[in-house]
C-alpha positions in Angstrom: 1.9 27.1 17.3 -0.9 26.7 14.8 -1.4 23.4 12.9 -0.3 25.1 9.6 3.1 25.7 11.1 3.5 22.0 12.0 2.3 21.0 8.6 5.0 23.2 7.0 7.6 21.5 9.2 6.5 18.1 8.1 6.2 19.1 4.4 9.9 20.1 4.6 10.8 16.5 5.7 11.5 13.8 3.2 9.3 10.7 3.3 12.2 8.8 5.0 12.6 11.6 7.5 8.9 11.3 8.3 9.2 7.5 8.8 12.3 8.0 11.0 10.5 10.6 13.1 7.5 8.4 13.6 9.6 5.4 14.6 11.6 7.6 17.0 8.6 8.9 18.7 6.2 5.9 18.6 8.3 2.9 17.8 5.6 1.6 15.5 4.3 2.4 12.1 0.6 1.5 12.7 -0.4 5.1 12.8 0.6 5.5 9.2 -0.4 2.1 7.9 -3.2 1.8 5.3 -4.3 -1.4 6.9 -4.6 0.0 10.5 -8.4 -0.4 10.6 -8.1 -4.1 9.6 -5.1 -4.9 11.7 -5.5 -4.5 15.5 -2.0 -3.2 16.2 0.2 -5.2 14.0 0.6 -8.3 16.2 0.4 -11.9 15.2 -2.9 -13.5 16.2 -3.8 -17.1 16.5 -6.2 -18.7 14.0 -7.7 -22.2 13.7 -5.1 -23.1 11.0 -2.1 -21.3 12.5 -0.9 -17.8 13.0 -2.5 -14.8 11.3 0.1 -12.2 10.4 -0.7 -8.5 9.9 -0.7 -7.3 6.3 2.6 -5.5 6.7 4.5 -8.7 7.7 5.3 -9.6 4.2 7.6 -6.6 3.9 5.5 -4.6 1.5 5.3 -0.9 1.9 1.9 -0.4 3.6 2.4 3.2 4.6 -0.2 5.7 3.5 1.5 9.0 2.8 -1.4 11.1 4.0 -1.6 9.1 7.2 2.2 9.4 7.7 2.0 13.1 7.3 -1.0 13.5 9.7 0.7 11.2 12.3 3.8 13.4 12.3 1.8 16.6 12.6 -0.2 15.1 15.5 2.9 13.9 17.3 4.5 17.4 17.0 1.3 19.0 18.3 1.2 16.5 21.3 4.8 17.2 22.1 4.2 21.0 22.1 1.3 20.6 24.5 3.3 18.6 27.0 
């Protein structure tokens, strides 16, 4: 299948369906997080004054819609290749 076909499948999904798909396939949201380059995987790290939490830990919506879309497309492509 060509990438365009996967993109059409993801475009047909609602944002919540894309989120659910990503969680079902990867069990993490880091692929679609706008902070993923600053984060190191979403885990809590130790700092000199206590724990350092990832930006998403405060419950704000840190998902980037374009990254969410791309992550879903890439997962579909990977699954097809397997």
